[in-house]
N, C-alpha and C positions, 0 to 999 in steps of 0.2 A: 437717253442717249441724245446729245446734241446734234443738230443738223449738220451734216458734212463730216462728222466724225467717223473714224473708221476703227472699230474695237481691234481689228488685227494689228494696226500700227501701233496702239498704246501698248500691246503686251511685249512688242520688240524693244521697247525703250530700256528696260532694266538690263536685257542681255547685251544690248549695244554698249551700255555704260560699263558693264563688266569686262566685255571684250576690250574696250578702249583702256580701261584701267590696268587690265593684264599686259597689254602692249606697252603702256607707259611704264609699268613696273620692270618689264624685261629690258626696256630700252635705257632706263636710269639705274636700275640695280646689277646689272651684268656687263662684264667686259665683252669685247667682240668675240673672244675665243669661247666664253661661256655661252654667248647666244649661239655661235656655230655649232657647239656641242649639243645644244638643246633642240635646234632646229635641222639638224642634219639628217633625219629621217627621210628616206627616198632618194637622197643624194648618193651618187656613186664615189667609191673611194679606190685608190691604189695602195696595195699593202705590199711592203717589201720586207722579207725576212732575211737577215744579214748573218751570215757566219764568215769564218776566217777567209775563205776564198771564194765564196758563193753568195750571189743575191738571187732569191726566188721572188718573183713578181707575180701578184694576183691582182684581179680587179673584181671589186664586189659589186653586186646588183643592188646594194642598199647599204644601210647603216652597218659600221662594224661595232660589235659589243665587246665589252670587257668582261671577263670572268671574274666574278666576286671571290676575293681571297686568293687570287692567282695572279700570275704574270701574263696570262694568256688572253687571246682575243678570239672571237669567232665571227663568221660572216658567210653569206651565200656567194659562192664563186660564179661570177657572170658567165664564164665560159663553159662551165660543166654543169652549173645549176646545183651543185652539191655543197652541203655544209663543210666548211674548212675551219680547222682550228689550229691556231698557231701560237708559239710562245718563243721567249728569248729576245733578241734584238730585232724590234720590229718598228718599222717606219710606216706611218699611216698618213697619206695625203688625200685630202678632198679633191675630187676632179672638178 
């Protein structure tokens, strides 16, 4: 080992390069909407379920997930702490 070198620092360089590369790839390869969708975990959302004469509004405590093979969505309700599943005409807005 050379004088003044720190082995802990040398092991971080490959990880740092991977992180920078991943961030560059996300910045170049994605639209702003795609980046928001990928990085929206932990953010809060307003969910509005619209019917003919009624709008029901929910607030999530985190990311809203879509059901695979369905028009539905599910999320944890910030007010009640319960799992809510909705489908139909749904408007989802990031807070």
